[in-house]
PDB file of N, CA, C and O in Angstrom, chain B, residues numbered from 101:
ATOM      1  N   MET B 101       2.511 111.641  53.097  1.00  0.00           N
ATOM      2  CA  MET B 101       2.194 110.640  54.089  1.00  0.00           C
ATOM      3  C   MET B 101       0.802 110.926  54.640  1.00  0.00           C
ATOM      4  O   MET B 101       0.510 112.055  55.035  1.00  0.00           O
ATOM      5  N   SER B 102      -0.057 109.910  54.667  1.00  0.00           N
ATOM      6  CA  SER B 102      -1.413 110.113  55.170  1.00  0.00           C
ATOM      7  C   SER B 102      -1.488 109.794  56.654  1.00  0.00           C
ATOM      8  O   SER B 102      -0.744 108.967  57.181  1.00  0.00           O
ATOM      9  N   THR B 103      -2.408 110.477  57.300  1.00  0.00           N
ATOM     10  CA  THR B 103      -2.618 110.271  58.726  1.00  0.00           C
ATOM     11  C   THR B 103      -3.875 109.436  58.917  1.00  0.00           C
ATOM     12  O   THR B 103      -4.922 109.753  58.352  1.00  0.00           O
ATOM     13  N   VAL B 104      -3.783 108.389  59.695  1.00  0.00           N
ATOM     14  CA  VAL B 104      -4.935 107.543  59.977  1.00  0.00           C
ATOM     15  C   VAL B 104      -5.640 108.102  61.201  1.00  0.00           C
ATOM     16  O   VAL B 104      -5.025 108.294  62.249  1.00  0.00           O
ATOM     17  N   LYS B 105      -6.930 108.361  61.063  1.00  0.00           N
ATOM     18  CA  LYS B 105      -7.710 108.888  62.172  1.00  0.00           C
ATOM     19  C   LYS B 105      -8.426 107.739  62.864  1.00  0.00           C
ATOM     20  O   LYS B 105      -8.920 106.825  62.203  1.00  0.00           O
ATOM     21  N   PRO B 106      -8.485 107.777  64.184  1.00  0.00           N
ATOM     22  CA  PRO B 106      -9.214 106.716  64.884  1.00  0.00           C
ATOM     23  C   PRO B 106     -10.701 106.799  64.581  1.00  0.00           C
ATOM     24  O   PRO B 106     -11.220 107.874  64.281  1.00  0.00           O
ATOM     25  N   SER B 107     -11.387 105.662  64.658  1.00  0.00           N
ATOM     26  CA  SER B 107     -12.807 105.638  64.333  1.00  0.00           C
ATOM     27  C   SER B 107     -13.661 106.185  65.473  1.00  0.00           C
ATOM     28  O   SER B 107     -14.813 106.560  65.252  1.00  0.00           O
ATOM     29  N   THR B 108     -13.116 106.237  66.689  1.00  0.00           N
ATOM     30  CA  THR B 108     -13.848 106.798  67.813  1.00  0.00           C
ATOM     31  C   THR B 108     -13.041 107.933  68.409  1.00  0.00           C
ATOM     32  O   THR B 108     -11.812 107.922  68.338  1.00  0.00           O
ATOM     33  N   PRO B 109     -13.709 108.908  68.992  1.00  0.00           N
ATOM     34  CA  PRO B 109     -12.992 110.030  69.607  1.00  0.00           C
ATOM     35  C   PRO B 109     -12.064 109.551  70.720  1.00  0.00           C
ATOM     36  O   PRO B 109     -12.305 108.510  71.332  1.00  0.00           O
ATOM     37  N   VAL B 110     -11.019 110.303  70.975  1.00  0.00           N
ATOM     38  CA  VAL B 110     -10.045 109.954  71.997  1.00  0.00           C
ATOM     39  C   VAL B 110     -10.705 109.902  73.374  1.00  0.00           C
ATOM     40  O   VAL B 110     -10.328 109.074  74.203  1.00  0.00           O
ATOM     41  N   HIS B 111     -11.670 110.757  73.627  1.00  0.00           N
ATOM     42  CA  HIS B 111     -12.312 110.810  74.933  1.00  0.00           C
ATOM     43  C   HIS B 111     -13.384 109.734  75.112  1.00  0.00           C
ATOM     44  O   HIS B 111     -13.957 109.609  76.195  1.00  0.00           O
ATOM     45  N   ASP B 112     -13.661 108.958  74.066  1.00  0.00           N
ATOM     46  CA  ASP B 112     -14.654 107.906  74.140  1.00  0.00           C
ATOM     47  C   ASP B 112     -14.130 106.759  74.997  1.00  0.00           C
ATOM     48  O   ASP B 112     -12.980 106.344  74.847  1.00  0.00           O
ATOM     49  N   TYR B 113     -14.963 106.250  75.888  1.00  0.00           N
ATOM     50  CA  TYR B 113     -14.522 105.129  76.708  1.00  0.00           C
ATOM     51  C   TYR B 113     -15.700 104.201  76.982  1.00  0.00           C
ATOM     52  O   TYR B 113     -16.854 104.617  76.880  1.00  0.00           O
ATOM     53  N   PRO B 114     -15.419 102.956  77.327  1.00  0.00           N
ATOM     54  CA  PRO B 114     -16.491 102.001  77.571  1.00  0.00           C
ATOM     55  C   PRO B 114     -17.148 102.201  78.928  1.00  0.00           C
ATOM     56  O   PRO B 114     -16.491 102.561  79.905  1.00  0.00           O
ATOM     57  N   VAL B 115     -18.448 101.963  78.974  1.00  0.00           N
ATOM     58  CA  VAL B 115     -19.235 102.088  80.196  1.00  0.00           C
ATOM     59  C   VAL B 115     -19.856 100.719  80.473  1.00  0.00           C
ATOM     60  O   VAL B 115     -20.574 100.183  79.629  1.00  0.00           O
ATOM     61  N   THR B 116     -19.587 100.160  81.634  1.00  0.00           N
ATOM     62  CA  THR B 116     -20.142  98.858  81.993  1.00  0.00           C
ATOM     63  C   THR B 116     -21.605  98.992  82.410  1.00  0.00           C
ATOM     64  O   THR B 116     -22.111 100.099  82.591  1.00  0.00           O
ATOM     65  N   ARG B 117     -22.270  97.859  82.556  1.00  0.00           N
ATOM     66  CA  ARG B 117     -23.677  97.884  82.936  1.00  0.00           C
ATOM     67  C   ARG B 117     -23.873  98.526  84.305  1.00  0.00           C
ATOM     68  O   ARG B 117     -24.839  99.260  84.515  1.00  0.00           O
ATOM     69  N   GLU B 118     -22.969  98.255  85.226  1.00  0.00           N
ATOM     70  CA  GLU B 118     -23.056  98.875  86.549  1.00  0.00           C
ATOM     71  C   GLU B 118     -22.946 100.389  86.451  1.00  0.00           C
ATOM     72  O   GLU B 118     -23.650 101.121  87.147  1.00  0.00           O
ATOM     73  N   ALA B 119     -22.048 100.855  85.570  1.00  0.00           N
ATOM     74  CA  ALA B 119     -21.875 102.297  85.381  1.00  0.00           C
ATOM     75  C   ALA B 119     -23.075 102.920  84.669  1.00  0.00           C
ATOM     76  O   ALA B 119     -23.355 104.104  84.855  1.00  0.00           O
ATOM     77  N   LEU B 120     -23.789 102.131  83.851  1.00  0.00           N
ATOM     78  CA  LEU B 120     -25.017 102.650  83.236  1.00  0.00           C
ATOM     79  C   LEU B 120     -25.981 103.096  84.320  1.00  0.00           C
ATOM     80  O   LEU B 120     -26.595 104.159  84.227  1.00  0.00           O
ATOM     81  N   LYS B 121     -26.107 102.269  85.350  1.00  0.00           N
ATOM     82  CA  LYS B 121     -27.013 102.597  86.449  1.00  0.00           C
ATOM     83  C   LYS B 121     -26.463 103.739  87.296  1.00  0.00           C
ATOM     84  O   LYS B 121     -27.160 104.713  87.580  1.00  0.00           O
ATOM     85  N   ARG B 122     -25.217 103.604  87.688  1.00  0.00           N
ATOM     86  CA  ARG B 122     -24.609 104.544  88.624  1.00  0.00           C
ATOM     87  C   ARG B 122     -24.371 105.921  88.014  1.00  0.00           C
ATOM     88  O   ARG B 122     -24.738 106.936  88.607  1.00  0.00           O
ATOM     89  N   ASP B 123     -23.768 105.959  86.848  1.00  0.00           N
ATOM     90  CA  ASP B 123     -23.317 107.235  86.270  1.00  0.00           C
ATOM     91  C   ASP B 123     -24.274 107.835  85.237  1.00  0.00           C
ATOM     92  O   ASP B 123     -24.293 109.050  85.040  1.00  0.00           O
ATOM     93  N   TRP B 124     -25.065 106.989  84.580  1.00  0.00           N
ATOM     94  CA  TRP B 124     -25.924 107.467  83.508  1.00  0.00           C
ATOM     95  C   TRP B 124     -27.409 107.410  83.869  1.00  0.00           C
ATOM     96  O   TRP B 124     -28.250 107.844  83.081  1.00  0.00           O
ATOM     97  N   SER B 125     -27.740 106.884  85.043  1.00  0.00           N
ATOM     98  CA  SER B 125     -29.130 106.758  85.504  1.00  0.00           C
ATOM     99  C   SER B 125     -29.989 105.970  84.517  1.00  0.00           C
ATOM    100  O   SER B 125     -31.144 106.317  84.268  1.00  0.00           O
ATOM    101  N   ILE B 126     -29.415 104.909  83.961  1.00  0.00           N
ATOM    102  CA  ILE B 126     -30.136 104.017  83.059  1.00  0.00           C
ATOM    103  C   ILE B 126     -30.316 102.706  83.815  1.00  0.00           C
ATOM    104  O   ILE B 126     -29.392 101.894  83.865  1.00  0.00           O
ATOM    105  N   PRO B 127     -31.499 102.485  84.410  1.00  0.00           N
ATOM    106  CA  PRO B 127     -31.701 101.356  85.324  1.00  0.00           C
ATOM    107  C   PRO B 127     -32.160 100.059  84.669  1.00  0.00           C
ATOM    108  O   PRO B 127     -32.531  99.123  85.376  1.00  0.00           O
ATOM    109  N   TYR B 128     -32.149  99.974  83.342  1.00  0.00           N
ATOM    110  CA  TYR B 128     -32.708  98.815  82.656  1.00  0.00           C
ATOM    111  C   TYR B 128     -31.973  97.526  82.996  1.00  0.00           C
ATOM    112  O   TYR B 128     -30.754  97.521  83.166  1.00  0.00           O
ATOM    113  N   CYS B 129     -32.732  96.428  83.094  1.00  0.00           N
ATOM    114  CA  CYS B 129     -32.115  95.120  83.302  1.00  0.00           C
ATOM    115  C   CYS B 129     -31.484  94.659  81.990  1.00  0.00           C
ATOM    116  O   CYS B 129     -31.751  95.223  80.928  1.00  0.00           O
ATOM    117  N   ASN B 130     -30.651  93.635  82.078  1.00  0.00           N
ATOM    118  CA  ASN B 130     -29.929  93.150  80.910  1.00  0.00           C
ATOM    119  C   ASN B 130     -30.871  92.689  79.799  1.00  0.00           C
ATOM    120  O   ASN B 130     -30.622  92.960  78.624  1.00  0.00           O
ATOM    121  N   ALA B 131     -31.955  91.991  80.164  1.00  0.00           N
ATOM    122  CA  ALA B 131     -32.903  91.509  79.164  1.00  0.00           C
ATOM    123  C   ALA B 131     -33.540  92.675  78.401  1.00  0.00           C
ATOM    124  O   ALA B 131     -33.706  92.600  77.183  1.00  0.00           O
ATOM    125  N   HIS B 132     -33.891  93.735  79.101  1.00  0.00           N
ATOM    126  CA  HIS B 132     -34.501  94.894  78.446  1.00  0.00           C
ATOM    127  C   HIS B 132     -33.485  95.603  77.548  1.00  0.00           C
ATOM    128  O   HIS B 132     -33.824  96.043  76.449  1.00  0.00           O
ATOM    129  N   LEU B 133     -32.249  95.712  78.012  1.00  0.00           N
ATOM    130  CA  LEU B 133     -31.205  96.320  77.182  1.00  0.00           C
ATOM    131  C   LEU B 133     -31.006  95.529  75.894  1.00  0.00           C
ATOM    132  O   LEU B 133     -30.893  96.112  74.816  1.00  0.00           O
ATOM    133  N   LEU B 134     -30.963  94.210  76.002  1.00  0.00           N
ATOM    134  CA  LEU B 134     -30.803  93.372  74.805  1.00  0.00           C
ATOM    135  C   LEU B 134     -31.961  93.574  73.838  1.00  0.00           C
ATOM    136  O   LEU B 134     -31.757  93.664  72.627  1.00  0.00           O
ATOM    137  N   ARG B 135     -33.184  93.646  74.376  1.00  0.00           N
ATOM    138  CA  ARG B 135     -34.370  93.863  73.538  1.00  0.00           C
ATOM    139  C   ARG B 135     -34.287  95.218  72.828  1.00  0.00           C
ATOM    140  O   ARG B 135     -34.552  95.306  71.629  1.00  0.00           O
ATOM    141  N   LEU B 136     -33.922  96.259  73.555  1.00  0.00           N
ATOM    142  CA  LEU B 136     -33.789  97.582  72.951  1.00  0.00           C
ATOM    143  C   LEU B 136     -32.695  97.605  71.888  1.00  0.00           C
ATOM    144  O   LEU B 136     -32.861  98.231  70.841  1.00  0.00           O
ATOM    145  N   GLU B 137     -31.588  96.933  72.149  1.00  0.00           N
ATOM    146  CA  GLU B 137     -30.499  96.861  71.167  1.00  0.00           C
ATOM    147  C   GLU B 137     -30.973  96.171  69.892  1.00  0.00           C
ATOM    148  O   GLU B 137     -30.709  96.656  68.792  1.00  0.00           O
ATOM    149  N   ARG B 138     -31.667  95.048  70.029  1.00  0.00           N
ATOM    150  CA  ARG B 138     -32.172  94.324  68.849  1.00  0.00           C
ATOM    151  C   ARG B 138     -33.132  95.178  68.040  1.00  0.00           C
ATOM    152  O   ARG B 138     -33.149  95.099  66.812  1.00  0.00           O
ATOM    153  N   GLU B 139     -33.936  95.998  68.719  1.00  0.00           N
ATOM    154  CA  GLU B 139     -34.906  96.859  68.049  1.00  0.00           C
ATOM    155  C   GLU B 139     -34.278  98.137  67.504  1.00  0.00           C
ATOM    156  O   GLU B 139     -34.957  98.921  66.840  1.00  0.00           O
ATOM    157  N   GLY B 140     -32.991  98.360  67.772  1.00  0.00           N
ATOM    158  CA  GLY B 140     -32.315  99.566  67.306  1.00  0.00           C
ATOM    159  C   GLY B 140     -32.664 100.804  68.114  1.00  0.00           C
ATOM    160  O   GLY B 140     -32.515 101.926  67.631  1.00  0.00           O
ATOM    161  N   LYS B 141     -33.134 100.602  69.360  1.00  0.00           N
ATOM    162  CA  LYS B 141     -33.550 101.719  70.204  1.00  0.00           C
ATOM    163  C   LYS B 141     -32.545 102.041  71.299  1.00  0.00           C
ATOM    164  O   LYS B 141     -32.802 102.905  72.136  1.00  0.00           O
ATOM    165  N   PHE B 142     -31.418 101.366  71.306  1.00  0.00           N
ATOM    166  CA  PHE B 142     -30.360 101.604  72.294  1.00  0.00           C
ATOM    167  C   PHE B 142     -29.044 101.238  71.629  1.00  0.00           C
ATOM    168  O   PHE B 142     -29.007 100.315  70.815  1.00  0.00           O
ATOM    169  N   PRO B 143     -27.959 101.941  71.958  1.00  0.00           N
ATOM    170  CA  PRO B 143     -26.667 101.610  71.344  1.00  0.00           C
ATOM    171  C   PRO B 143     -26.291 100.146  71.583  1.00  0.00           C
ATOM    172  O   PRO B 143     -26.597  99.582  72.633  1.00  0.00           O
ATOM    173  N   ARG B 144     -25.634  99.547  70.608  1.00  0.00           N
ATOM    174  CA  ARG B 144     -25.217  98.157  70.737  1.00  0.00           C
ATOM    175  C   ARG B 144     -23.972  98.051  71.605  1.00  0.00           C
ATOM    176  O   ARG B 144     -23.077  98.894  71.544  1.00  0.00           O
ATOM    177  N   ARG B 145     -23.935  97.017  72.399  1.00  0.00           N
ATOM    178  CA  ARG B 145     -22.812  96.787  73.302  1.00  0.00           C
ATOM    179  C   ARG B 145     -21.590  96.268  72.549  1.00  0.00           C
ATOM    180  O   ARG B 145     -21.695  95.723  71.451  1.00  0.00           O
ATOM    181  N   ILE B 146     -20.454  96.451  73.163  1.00  0.00           N
ATOM    182  CA  ILE B 146     -19.214  95.852  72.680  1.00  0.00           C
ATOM    183  C   ILE B 146     -18.754  94.888  73.766  1.00  0.00           C
ATOM    184  O   ILE B 146     -19.029  95.095  74.948  1.00  0.00           O
ATOM    185  N   TYR B 147     -18.062  93.846  73.364  1.00  0.00           N
ATOM    186  CA  TYR B 147     -17.557  92.886  74.340  1.00  0.00           C
ATOM    187  C   TYR B 147     -16.065  93.109  74.527  1.00  0.00           C
ATOM    188  O   TYR B 147     -15.298  93.145  73.564  1.00  0.00           O
ATOM    189  N   LEU B 148     -15.674  93.258  75.774  1.00  0.00           N
ATOM    190  CA  LEU B 148     -14.285  93.568  76.112  1.00  0.00           C
ATOM    191  C   LEU B 148     -13.479  92.327  76.433  1.00  0.00           C
ATOM    192  O   LEU B 148     -12.269  92.412  76.644  1.00  0.00           O
ATOM    193  N   GLY B 149     -14.119  91.197  76.473  1.00  0.00           N
ATOM    194  CA  GLY B 149     -13.449  89.949  76.790  1.00  0.00           C
ATOM    195  C   GLY B 149     -14.296  89.136  77.736  1.00  0.00           C
ATOM    196  O   GLY B 149     -14.899  89.673  78.665  1.00  0.00           O
ATOM    197  N   GLY B 150     -14.341  87.842  77.501  1.00  0.00           N
ATOM    198  CA  GLY B 150     -15.173  87.012  78.345  1.00  0.00           C
ATOM    199  C   GLY B 150     -16.619  87.434  78.249  1.00  0.00           C
ATOM    200  O   GLY B 150     -17.169  87.548  77.154  1.00  0.00           O
ATOM    201  N   ARG B 151     -17.237  87.665  79.390  1.00  0.00           N
ATOM    202  CA  ARG B 151     -18.634  88.089  79.426  1.00  0.00           C
ATOM    203  C   ARG B 151     -18.774  89.572  79.745  1.00  0.00           C
ATOM    204  O   ARG B 151     -19.873  90.033  80.056  1.00  0.00           O
ATOM    205  N   THR B 152     -17.703  90.310  79.675  1.00  0.00           N
ATOM    206  CA  THR B 152     -17.733  91.733  80.004  1.00  0.00           C
ATOM    207  C   THR B 152     -18.211  92.550  78.807  1.00  0.00           C
ATOM    208  O   THR B 152     -17.561  92.587  77.762  1.00  0.00           O
ATOM    209  N   ALA B 153     -19.355  93.202  78.980  1.00  0.00           N
ATOM    210  CA  ALA B 153     -19.927  94.033  77.920  1.00  0.00           C
ATOM    211  C   ALA B 153     -19.895  95.489  78.363  1.00  0.00           C
ATOM    212  O   ALA B 153     -19.899  95.790  79.557  1.00  0.00           O
ATOM    213  N   ALA B 154     -19.863  96.381  77.390  1.00  0.00           N
ATOM    214  CA  ALA B 154     -19.847  97.814  77.684  1.00  0.00           C
ATOM    215  C   ALA B 154     -20.437  98.564  76.497  1.00  0.00           C
ATOM    216  O   ALA B 154     -20.597  98.017  75.406  1.00  0.00           O
ATOM    217  N   TRP B 155     -20.752  99.817  76.740  1.00  0.00           N
ATOM    218  CA  TRP B 155     -21.274 100.713  75.714  1.00  0.00           C
ATOM    219  C   TRP B 155     -20.357 101.923  75.636  1.00  0.00           C
ATOM    220  O   TRP B 155     -19.764 102.310  76.643  1.00  0.00           O
ATOM    221  N   LEU B 156     -20.230 102.522  74.468  1.00  0.00           N
ATOM    222  CA  LEU B 156     -19.354 103.678  74.287  1.00  0.00           C
ATOM    223  C   LEU B 156     -20.065 104.960  74.724  1.00  0.00           C
ATOM    224  O   LEU B 156     -21.249 105.163  74.456  1.00  0.00           O
ATOM    225  N   THR B 157     -19.303 105.813  75.404  1.00  0.00           N
ATOM    226  CA  THR B 157     -19.880 107.055  75.921  1.00  0.00           C
ATOM    227  C   THR B 157     -20.461 107.928  74.811  1.00  0.00           C
ATOM    228  O   THR B 157     -21.502 108.558  75.000  1.00  0.00           O
ATOM    229  N   SER B 158     -19.802 107.968  73.665  1.00  0.00           N
ATOM    230  CA  SER B 158     -20.305 108.813  72.576  1.00  0.00           C
ATOM    231  C   SER B 158     -21.668 108.339  72.097  1.00  0.00           C
ATOM    232  O   SER B 158     -22.532 109.158  71.781  1.00  0.00           O
ATOM    233  N   GLU B 159     -21.872 107.024  72.037  1.00  0.00           N
ATOM    234  CA  GLU B 159     -23.149 106.491  71.593  1.00  0.00           C
ATOM    235  C   GLU B 159     -24.232 106.692  72.652  1.00  0.00           C
ATOM    236  O   GLU B 159     -25.384 106.972  72.319  1.00  0.00           O
ATOM    237  N   LEU B 160     -23.864 106.548  73.924  1.00  0.00           N
ATOM    238  CA  LEU B 160     -24.819 106.807  74.999  1.00  0.00           C
ATOM    239  C   LEU B 160     -25.227 108.274  75.009  1.00  0.00           C
ATOM    240  O   LEU B 160     -26.403 108.592  75.187  1.00  0.00           O
ATOM    241  N   ALA B 161     -24.257 109.171  74.819  1.00  0.00           N
ATOM    242  CA  ALA B 161     -24.561 110.604  74.802  1.00  0.00           C
ATOM    243  C   ALA B 161     -25.489 110.945  73.639  1.00  0.00           C
ATOM    244  O   ALA B 161     -26.394 111.766  73.786  1.00  0.00           O
ATOM    245  N   ALA B 162     -25.268 110.320  72.488  1.00  0.00           N
ATOM    246  CA  ALA B 162     -26.138 110.563  71.335  1.00  0.00           C
ATOM    247  C   ALA B 162     -27.546 110.033  71.609  1.00  0.00           C
ATOM    248  O   ALA B 162     -28.530 110.659  71.212  1.00  0.00           O
ATOM    249  N   TRP B 163     -27.649 108.890  72.282  1.00  0.00           N
ATOM    250  CA  TRP B 163     -28.943 108.310  72.632  1.00  0.00           C
ATOM    251  C   TRP B 163     -29.706 109.254  73.563  1.00  0.00           C
ATOM    252  O   TRP B 163     -30.889 109.516  73.348  1.00  0.00           O
ATOM    253  N   VAL B 164     -29.040 109.759  74.585  1.00  0.00           N
ATOM    254  CA  VAL B 164     -29.673 110.702  75.509  1.00  0.00           C
ATOM    255  C   VAL B 164     -30.056 111.985  74.768  1.00  0.00           C
ATOM    256  O   VAL B 164     -31.137 112.530  74.990  1.00  0.00           O
ATOM    257  N   ALA B 165     -29.180 112.464  73.896  1.00  0.00           N
ATOM    258  CA  ALA B 165     -29.455 113.690  73.136  1.00  0.00           C
ATOM    259  C   ALA B 165     -30.693 113.543  72.258  1.00  0.00           C
ATOM    260  O   ALA B 165     -31.391 114.524  72.005  1.00  0.00           O
ATOM    261  N   SER B 166     -30.974 112.312  71.786  1.00  0.00           N
ATOM    262  CA  SER B 166     -32.161 112.104  70.955  1.00  0.00           C
ATOM    263  C   SER B 166     -33.439 112.344  71.759  1.00  0.00           C
ATOM    264  O   SER B 166     -34.432 112.822  71.209  1.00  0.00           O
ATOM    265  N   PHE B 167     -33.426 112.016  73.055  1.00  0.00           N
ATOM    266  CA  PHE B 167     -34.583 112.290  73.905  1.00  0.00           C
ATOM    267  C   PHE B 167     -34.743 113.783  74.147  1.00  0.00           C
ATOM    268  O   PHE B 167     -35.863 114.293  74.198  1.00  0.00           O
ATOM    269  N   VAL B 168     -33.634 114.476  74.296  1.00  0.00           N
ATOM    270  CA  VAL B 168     -33.677 115.930  74.486  1.00  0.00           C
ATOM    271  C   VAL B 168     -34.226 116.591  73.222  1.00  0.00           C
ATOM    272  O   VAL B 168     -35.047 117.505  73.302  1.00  0.00           O
ATOM    273  N   ALA B 169     -33.771 116.129  72.060  1.00  0.00           N
ATOM    274  CA  ALA B 169     -34.255 116.692  70.799  1.00  0.00           C
ATOM    275  C   ALA B 169     -35.745 116.435  70.629  1.00  0.00           C
ATOM    276  O   ALA B 169     -36.475 117.315  70.173  1.00  0.00           O
ATOM    277  N   ALA B 170     -36.209 115.234  70.991  1.00  0.00           N
ATOM    278  CA  ALA B 170     -37.635 114.922  70.888  1.00  0.00           C
ATOM    279  C   ALA B 170     -38.450 115.804  71.828  1.00  0.00           C
ATOM    280  O   ALA B 170     -39.530 116.273  71.467  1.00  0.00           O
ATOM    281  N   ARG B 171     -37.932 116.029  73.032  1.00  0.00           N
ATOM    282  CA  ARG B 171     -38.613 116.903  73.992  1.00  0.00           C
ATOM    283  C   ARG B 171     -38.718 118.314  73.446  1.00  0.00           C
ATOM    284  O   ARG B 171     -39.778 118.938  73.492  1.00  0.00           O
ATOM    285  N   ASP B 172     -37.597 118.809  72.926  1.00  0.00           N
ATOM    286  CA  ASP B 172     -37.578 120.175  72.412  1.00  0.00           C
ATOM    287  C   ASP B 172     -38.467 120.329  71.181  1.00  0.00           C
ATOM    288  O   ASP B 172     -39.064 121.387  70.979  1.00  0.00           O
ATOM    289  N   ALA B 173     -38.560 119.289  70.360  1.00  0.00           N
ATOM    290  CA  ALA B 173     -39.413 119.355  69.184  1.00  0.00           C
ATOM    291  C   ALA B 173     -40.886 119.441  69.598  1.00  0.00           C
ATOM    292  O   ALA B 173     -41.673 120.140  68.961  1.00  0.00           O
ATOM    293  N   LYS B 174     -41.248 118.737  70.652  1.00  0.00           N
ATOM    294  CA  LYS B 174     -42.629 118.814  71.145  1.00  0.00           C
ATOM    295  C   LYS B 174     -42.940 120.185  71.732  1.00  0.00           C
ATOM    296  O   LYS B 174     -44.057 120.686  71.605  1.00  0.00           O
ATOM    297  N   ALA B 175     -41.933 120.794  72.379  1.00  0.00           N
ATOM    298  CA  ALA B 175     -42.128 122.093  73.005  1.00  0.00           C
ATOM    299  C   ALA B 175     -42.346 123.206  71.976  1.00  0.00           C
ATOM    300  O   ALA B 175     -42.990 124.209  72.283  1.00  0.00           O
ATOM    301  N   THR B 176     -41.823 123.042  70.775  1.00  0.00           N
ATOM    302  CA  THR B 176     -41.940 124.095  69.752  1.00  0.00           C
ATOM    303  C   THR B 176     -43.192 123.943  68.915  1.00  0.00           C
ATOM    304  O   THR B 176     -43.458 124.784  68.055  1.00  0.00           O
ATOM    305  N   ARG B 177     -43.963 122.904  69.139  1.00  0.00           N
ATOM    306  CA  ARG B 177     -45.200 122.714  68.348  1.00  0.00           C
ATOM    307  C   ARG B 177     -46.297 123.626  68.783  1.00  0.00           C
ATOM    308  O   ARG B 177     -47.391 123.588  68.220  1.00  0.00           O
TER     309      ARG B 177
END
């Protein structure tokens, strides 16, 4: 019998736009977020129903980690 693994970690949860500002210190307006998403520079949103959009914590953490990696790469030059 095979076990089906979920595609996202169990601890992954959606973060609303308000929580982006409050909890993640990401102050971008909706238009800027959409532009960054289209350019592939910010995780893409998921829609939870109606007009409610959110981003996954794992993708946000990876996005933030990319800035840390870029900083550290500059420091080692």
